[in-house]
C-alpha positions in Angstrom: 92.9 96.4 82.9 94.7 94.4 85.9 93.3 91.8 87.8 93.3 89.5 90.4 97.6 88.4 90.4 98.7 85.0 91.9 102.4 84.4 92.3 105.2 81.5 91.6 105.6 80.3 95.8 109.3 81.3 96.3 110.1 78.0 98.9 113.2 78.1 101.0 114.6 74.8 102.5 115.0 74.4 106.2 116.7 72.3 108.6 113.5 72.5 110.7 111.1 72.1 107.6 109.1 69.2 106.3 106.8 67.8 103.5 103.6 70.2 104.5 104.2 72.6 101.8 104.2 70.3 99.1 101.5 67.3 99.8 99.4 69.7 101.8 99.5 72.8 100.1 100.8 71.8 96.6 103.4 74.3 96.2 105.6 71.4 94.5 105.8 68.4 93.2 109.5 67.6 95.4 108.5 66.2 98.2 112.1 65.1 99.2 113.4 68.1 100.5 112.7 69.8 103.3 111.1 73.3 102.5 110.0 75.2 105.9 109.0 78.4 104.0 106.9 79.7 101.0 107.0 82.8 100.4 103.7 84.3 98.5 104.6 87.8 98.2 108.1 89.2 98.5 109.9 92.2 96.8 113.1 91.8 98.5 116.0 91.5 96.3 116.9 88.1 94.9 113.5 86.9 96.0 110.7 88.9 93.9 107.7 87.5 93.5 106.5 86.7 89.6 103.2 86.4 88.4 102.3 83.1 87.6 98.5 83.9 85.8 96.9 86.2 83.3 98.5 88.2 80.8 100.9 89.8 83.2 102.6 86.0 83.9 106.0 86.1 84.6 106.6 89.6 85.2 107.6 90.6 88.1 106.2 92.5 91.3 109.2 95.4 91.3 107.9 96.1 87.6 104.2 95.9 88.0 104.9 98.5 90.7 107.2 100.4 88.7 104.8 100.3 85.5 101.2 101.0 87.4 102.2 102.7 90.8 99.3 103.6 92.7 96.8 101.6 90.1 98.7 98.1 91.8 99.2 99.3 95.2 97.0 102.5 96.4 98.1 106.1 95.9 98.7 106.4 99.5 100.5 103.3 99.8 103.1 104.2 96.6 103.5 107.6 98.2 105.0 106.2 101.1 106.9 102.9 99.7 107.8 104.5 96.4 108.4 101.3 94.4 109.1 99.0 97.1 106.3 96.4 98.2 105.4 97.2 102.2 105.2 93.4 103.1 106.5 90.2 102.9 104.1 87.1 103.6 105.3 84.0 103.9 103.7 80.4 104.7 106.0 78.6 107.2 105.6 74.9 108.4 107.6 73.8 111.5 108.3 70.6 112.0 111.1 71.2 114.2 111.7 73.5 116.6 113.0 77.1 114.9 115.6 78.6 116.4 115.6 81.1 119.1 116.4 84.5 117.6 115.5 88.0 117.8 115.3 90.3 114.9 116.3 94.5 114.8 114.3 97.2 114.9 113.7 99.7 111.9 116.5 102.0 113.9 118.9 99.6 114.4 118.9 97.9 110.7 119.1 101.3 109.0 122.2 101.5 110.9 123.8 98.1 109.6 121.7 97.2 106.7 120.4 100.4 105.4 117.0 97.9 105.7 114.2 97.5 107.1 113.8 95.9 110.8 111.3 92.8 111.2 107.9 93.3 113.0 105.8 90.6 112.2 102.3 88.7 112.8 101.8 84.9 113.4 98.5 83.7 112.4 98.0 80.3 113.3 96.8 77.7 110.7 97.9 74.8 112.2 99.1 72.8 115.3 99.6 69.9 116.9 98.7 68.6 120.1 100.5 70.9 122.7 102.3 72.2 120.2 103.5 75.7 121.0 105.6 79.4 120.1 108.4 80.7 122.8 107.5 84.5 122.8 108.9 87.3 125.0 110.4 87.3 128.5 108.4 85.5 131.4 109.6 88.2 133.4 111.6 91.5 133.9 115.4 90.8 132.8 118.5 92.6 133.4 120.8 92.2 130.5 123.5 90.8 132.4 121.1 87.9 133.6 120.3 87.8 130.3 124.0 87.1 129.1 124.6 84.7 131.9 121.6 82.6 130.6 122.9 82.5 127.3 126.1 81.8 128.2 125.0 78.6 130.8 122.4 77.6 127.7 119.5 78.0 129.7 117.6 80.4 127.4 114.8 78.7 127.2 114.2 79.4 131.1 113.5 82.9 130.4 111.4 83.1 127.5 107.3 82.9 128.0 105.6 79.5 126.4 102.4 79.9 124.6 100.5 76.8 123.9 98.7 77.1 120.6 95.5 75.9 118.1 94.7 77.2 115.1 93.3 80.1 114.8 95.2 82.1 117.2 97.6 85.0 116.7 100.3 86.4 118.0 101.8 90.0 117.4 105.9 90.1 117.4 107.4 93.8 117.7 111.4 93.6 116.8 113.1 93.0 119.4 111.2 90.4 120.8 113.3 87.4 121.5 111.5 84.4 119.9 111.1 81.1 118.9 108.1 78.8 116.3 108.2 75.5 118.0 107.8 71.9 116.7 104.3 71.2 115.4 102.9 74.4 114.4 102.3 76.3 110.6 101.9 79.5 110.5 101.0 82.6 108.3 103.7 85.1 108.5 102.9 88.6 107.7 106.2 90.4 108.9 108.3 93.8 107.5 110.4 93.5 104.3 113.2 92.8 105.8 115.3 89.0 105.9 117.9 89.8 109.1 117.5 87.3 111.9 120.1 87.0 114.5 120.1 83.6 115.9 120.7 83.2 119.6 120.1 79.3 120.3 119.7 76.6 118.0 118.5 73.2 119.9 122.5 72.6 120.0 121.8 70.6 116.2 123.8 70.0 113.1 123.2 69.5 110.1 124.3 66.6 107.6 127.6 67.6 107.3 127.6 67.5 111.2 128.1 71.4 111.3 126.2 73.8 114.1 124.6 76.8 112.3 125.9 79.8 113.3 125.4 82.2 116.1 124.5 85.9 116.5 125.4 86.4 120.2 126.6 89.8 120.0 124.2 91.4 117.3 121.5 90.0 119.3 122.3 91.6 121.9 121.8 95.5 120.9 118.6 94.2 118.9 116.6 93.2 122.2 114.4 95.5 123.7 115.0 94.4 127.5 112.0 96.9 128.9 109.3 96.1 126.3 105.7 95.5 127.7 104.1 94.3 125.1 100.9 92.1 124.7 101.9 89.5 122.4 98.5 87.3 122.3 95.6 89.5 119.7 92.1 88.7 121.3 89.5 88.7 118.7 85.7 88.1 118.4 85.6 85.4 115.4 82.4 86.6 113.4 80.7 83.7 111.3 79.5 84.8 107.4 80.9 88.1 108.4 84.1 90.0 108.6 86.3 89.2 111.9 88.4 92.2 112.8 91.8 90.8 114.2 94.6 93.7 114.1 95.0 97.4 113.4 98.1 99.1 112.9 100.1 101.8 110.8 102.3 98.2 109.4 99.3 96.1 108.3 95.9 95.4 108.9 94.2 92.3 108.8 90.9 90.5 109.2 89.4 87.5 109.0 86.5 86.0 106.8 84.7 82.6 108.4 82.0 82.1 106.0 79.8 79.2 103.9 77.5 82.5 101.9 78.9 84.6 99.5 80.2 87.7 100.7 80.4 90.7 98.4 83.5 93.6 99.4 83.8 96.5 98.6 87.7 98.3 99.2 86.6 101.7 97.1 87.8 103.8 100.5 91.1 101.7 101.5 93.4 103.1 98.8 95.3 99.9 99.3 96.0 96.5 97.7 94.8 93.2 99.5 95.7 90.6 99.4 93.8 87.1 100.3 95.6 83.7 101.9 93.1 80.9 102.1 93.3 79.3 105.0 90.8 76.2 104.6 88.8 75.6 101.7 87.7 77.0 98.3 86.4 80.4 97.5 85.7 81.7 94.0 86.6 85.0 93.1 84.3 87.4 91.0 84.5 90.8 89.7 84.7 92.9 86.4 85.9 90.3 83.8 87.6 87.8 86.0 86.8 84.8 88.1 89.8 83.5 89.9 89.2 80.1 92.2 91.5 80.4 95.4 92.4 77.1 97.4 93.6 76.4 100.9 97.1 77.8 101.2 96.9 79.8 97.8 97.6 83.6 98.0 96.0 86.6 95.4 96.8 90.2 95.6 94.0 92.0 94.6 95.3 95.8 93.0 93.9 98.6 94.0 92.3 99.5 91.2 89.3 96.9 91.9 86.8 98.2 93.9 84.6 95.2 94.3 84.8 91.4 95.0 82.4 89.1 95.3 84.1 86.2 97.1 82.1 82.9 97.0 82.7 79.8 99.0 82.5 76.2 97.7 82.7 74.7 101.4 83.5 76.6 104.5 85.8 78.8 104.0 88.7 80.9 106.1 90.4 84.2 104.3 92.6 86.3 105.5 91.9 89.7 104.3 95.9 91.8 104.7 96.0 95.3 103.2 97.3 98.8 104.5 
């Protein structure tokens, strides 16, 4: 019988990373390396999540989907995505600005790499005072104006800056120029792709004095210049209830902000469910399982589990993610 599955985090050293993933979220005992990302659930080649709990420990996600199919991910999800897991879920710690970048959409990514494009969502879990993100152009812009701005090292003057706080949420469709700012930590839910085109990297160099590669020609083809998108997601925050955050064919997301037990029934959605604990401590109870979940931890609820009882030890925040 399947049970709530935890996975070993896949940690990524980044030039802009820090110690938060090690010290605050206990992802590793290594506090000397600058980790910028914890891939919580991943099915990308060479980065496949491995089970960390229960009798399936050391099995990887792709093996589980091959064996359990719809029982794990949902029959509808399996019919659509086959042996691939449809999401890549990360926690990102930006101790310095990330590069200004863009991701290709599905059409371009298929042409170039025979893989998915990269649309993503950011849910802010921490922001220093005055911290923010760069997201989309701040006015209508022609391709030639953009090229000139890049050549003159003034790309930032074209971008919209959003000051952010905990709980803010942003939709970043593929083709959108963006950058995560210094002092911001996010949960990132994205299509399973790792194709990134860097446009500007703040003129920084690594410990060897080398600048990271930019992808100016590639990015020019990927940018959606005529995109008219509302990037910030507004939602009604409810206490001791389910707050609806986002609905799409790509992913569905809710938040549970609660201090009292909540019972969740998933018998009608035909999908796995992922919980990511943003704050507090929550205990998951069901038939034949009890699994604690602490801040910064992620668990996958198989589709074959129709009901979960959530008991917070303190006031807690869970993200609820499914297809």
